[in-house]
C-alpha positions in Angstrom: -9.4 58.0 -29.6 -9.5 54.7 -30.8 -12.1 52.7 -32.5 -15.0 52.9 -29.8 -15.0 56.8 -29.1 -18.2 58.5 -28.4 -18.9 59.7 -32.0 -18.6 56.2 -33.6 -20.7 54.6 -30.9 -23.5 57.0 -31.2 -23.8 57.1 -34.9 -23.6 53.1 -34.8 -26.6 53.1 -32.4 -28.2 55.6 -34.5 -27.8 53.6 -37.5 -29.3 50.6 -35.9 -31.9 52.2 -34.6 -33.0 53.8 -38.2 -32.2 50.2 -39.7 -35.0 48.5 -37.2 -37.6 51.5 -37.4 -37.5 51.2 -41.6 -37.4 47.6 -41.3 -40.7 47.7 -39.4 -42.5 50.1 -41.5 -41.3 49.4 -45.0 -43.2 46.3 -46.6 -46.1 46.6 -44.4 -49.5 46.9 -46.0 -51.8 49.8 -44.9 -54.7 48.9 -47.2 -54.4 51.8 -49.3 -52.0 50.3 -52.1 -53.1 49.6 -55.6 -53.3 45.7 -56.1 -50.5 44.2 -57.9 -50.4 44.1 -61.8 -52.4 41.3 -63.6 -51.4 41.5 -67.4 -54.5 39.3 -67.8 -57.0 41.6 -66.4 -55.8 44.9 -67.0 -57.8 45.2 -70.1 -61.0 44.5 -68.1 -61.0 47.6 -66.0 -63.1 49.8 -68.1 -67.0 49.0 -68.2 -67.3 46.5 -71.5 -70.6 47.8 -72.3 -69.4 51.3 -72.9 -68.1 52.0 -76.0 -65.5 54.5 -76.9 -66.3 57.7 -78.4 -64.0 58.1 -80.9 -64.5 54.9 -82.7 -66.9 55.0 -85.7 -68.6 51.4 -86.6 -68.3 50.5 -90.4 -70.9 48.7 -92.1 -70.1 44.8 -91.7 -68.7 42.4 -93.9 -70.1 39.0 -95.2 -70.3 36.6 -92.1 -68.6 33.2 -92.7 -71.9 31.2 -92.8 -73.5 33.6 -95.6 -73.6 31.9 -99.0 -70.4 33.0 -101.2 -70.8 34.9 -104.4 -68.7 35.4 -107.3 -65.7 37.1 -106.1 -65.8 39.5 -109.0 -69.8 40.3 -109.1 -69.4 43.3 -106.7 -66.9 44.8 -108.7 -68.4 44.1 -111.9 -71.7 45.8 -110.5 -69.9 48.7 -109.1 -67.6 49.3 -112.1 -68.4 48.3 -115.9 -66.4 45.4 -117.2 -63.1 46.2 -119.4 -62.6 49.9 -117.6 -59.7 50.6 -116.1 -61.4 51.0 -113.0 -62.7 47.7 -112.9 -59.1 46.3 -113.7 -57.8 48.3 -110.8 -60.6 46.9 -108.1 -59.9 43.3 -109.3 -55.9 43.9 -108.9 -57.1 45.0 -105.2 -59.4 42.2 -104.8 -56.4 39.5 -105.9 -54.2 41.1 -103.1 -57.2 41.4 -100.7 -59.7 38.8 -100.7 -61.9 40.3 -98.2 -62.0 43.9 -100.4 -65.6 44.9 -101.2 -65.8 48.1 -103.1 -69.1 49.0 -101.4 -67.8 48.8 -98.2 -64.7 50.8 -99.1 -66.7 53.5 -100.6 -69.0 53.7 -97.6 -65.9 53.9 -95.3 -64.7 56.7 -97.3 -68.1 58.4 -97.3 -68.0 58.4 -93.7 -64.1 59.3 -93.3 -64.8 62.3 -95.8 -67.9 63.4 -93.7 -65.8 63.3 -90.4 -63.1 65.5 -92.3 -65.6 68.1 -93.4 -67.4 68.2 -90.3 -64.5 68.6 -88.2 -63.1 71.3 -90.9 -66.5 73.2 -90.5 -66.7 73.1 -86.8 -62.7 74.2 -86.6 -61.4 71.2 -84.7 -57.9 71.0 -85.6 -57.2 68.3 -83.2 -59.3 65.8 -84.9 -58.2 66.9 -88.4 -54.6 66.1 -87.5 -55.6 62.5 -86.6 -57.5 62.2 -89.6 -55.0 63.4 -92.3 -51.5 63.1 -93.2 -48.9 66.0 -92.5 -49.3 67.2 -96.1 -53.1 67.3 -96.4 -53.4 68.8 -92.8 -50.9 71.7 -94.0 -53.3 72.2 -96.8 -56.3 72.5 -94.5 -54.8 75.0 -92.2 
């Protein structure tokens, strides 16, 4: 009953056979695996011509090649000069030079329409995505 009894030899042979079988099988390519992950092409798997359904395109901003106009001309056309609204819009324009009141109002109209349509359709999932928690609780 020493070191090399029948049980020890049996389990040693079984372990060696299992080891070689696993070594032959594991790591072998069968052709049904996914290709390795490539972070540079991961975003290109979807058809680039297909637009996502939940994206709403907003009116475009002024292109870099278009002539520049007075920074506050659009604000003065939108709100009368020397009013609180005009002063507030100018403060926003000072902090964000790309701000355009007409584009902002057009986007707000689109958002309002989406919210009203979702409410009319009873689409709570869309409302939850579009509204803050407090406003959503007021709708539901």
